[in-house]
Structures are given as structure tokens and as C-alpha cells.
Steps between C-alpha positions, in 0.01 A plus 500: 500500500488146336252388765270789431511428128418125568220600734350736240517219239320260736231756594445578132450127425240477774326817378486378146321182605296614795328817379162659511388355165583141606307548826202648325495227237518224764247636756191715545694736726373859549731777401533627846626157620768444237778690674452350850475154344811545295689626796396215728539216249802620301692180409872455529751501216553128555130429455465707189814359342361149495143587394332478164183696424278230648700498822469879531122504451455210741707687763296809450169320524596312812637810659185700412288235664708538819479885470119483478475270803718729710275805401176328608 
């Protein structure tokens, strides 16, 4: 049970940083592309733990560029 609680805490930390608003503020992504983008480029807990806001937005922007290239 302790592992489940720790996993939930980690997932919550990722969700609080990497969310729809952050993605929309950092990119010109279309609404229909947000969910596939967020599923494909979801960061790890270890990444999010060490990021500040600038690092998060930089990650989102670079990931979005990669996302667009894959879609072309």
C-alpha cells in the first residue's frame, strides 16, 4: 500500500507541473493534439522534481517541436 501512495504522490507532482495550461501557454498546440502530446511526452518524476518553471517550459517547447516534426 505504501508503494501505491508514493506512486500517487509522484504522479500528482508530474500532473501539477505538466498540465494542459502549461502546454497551451508554451506552444501553439491545437486542442485536439493536447492529449496525444501529453501522453507521448509526459516527463518522469525525476525530471519534474529538478525543474524550475523555465526548465518546464523549455522541455514543453522542445517536445512540441519534436511532436510537430513527427506529425509532418
